[in-house]
C-alpha positions, -999 to +999 in steps of 0.1 A: +327+388+047+364+392+044+383+384+074+400+415+075+381+445+063+407+475+073+442+468+075+470+492+068+497+485+048+529+497+064+571+491+071+580+472+096+604+498+106+572+518+118+561+493+141+551+505+176+544+489+209+507+481+213+499+478+175+480+448+166+496+437+135+488+407+109+517+382+105+527+359+079+501+331+090+470+356+090+471+360+127+464+394+143+488+398+175+496+425+197+532+434+193+554+445+227+589+449+233+598+468+200+633+477+197+651+492+165+683+481+159+702+496+128+681+482+095+662+456+117+634+455+143+627+431+168+593+427+190+575+398+208+539+384+204+527+364+228+561+352+243+576+348+205+604+370+193+603+383+161+627+399+137+623+420+105+641+441+081+629+478+082+614+478+050+594+445+052+557+448+050+533+441+078+496+446+080+486+468+113+451+457+121+432+490+129+397+479+139+400+448+159+361+444+158+363+433+121+388+403+129+370+370+130+369+356+168+388+388+183+370+408+211+339+384+212 
């Protein structure tokens, strides 16, 4: 079984508070404190700040039950 069966590719500039997204290391994390500043978006994940360009691609995990180890 693939680790992520349902995910939506989207631009970082569309990220909103509460979204569950997949970061570079393959972990699905919930984003908070989202701020759109010019052509960048910044947000927090588990106490770690992230900053991305608006057109960077992120994967929004849309069904956490399909992610291994989450919700169990």
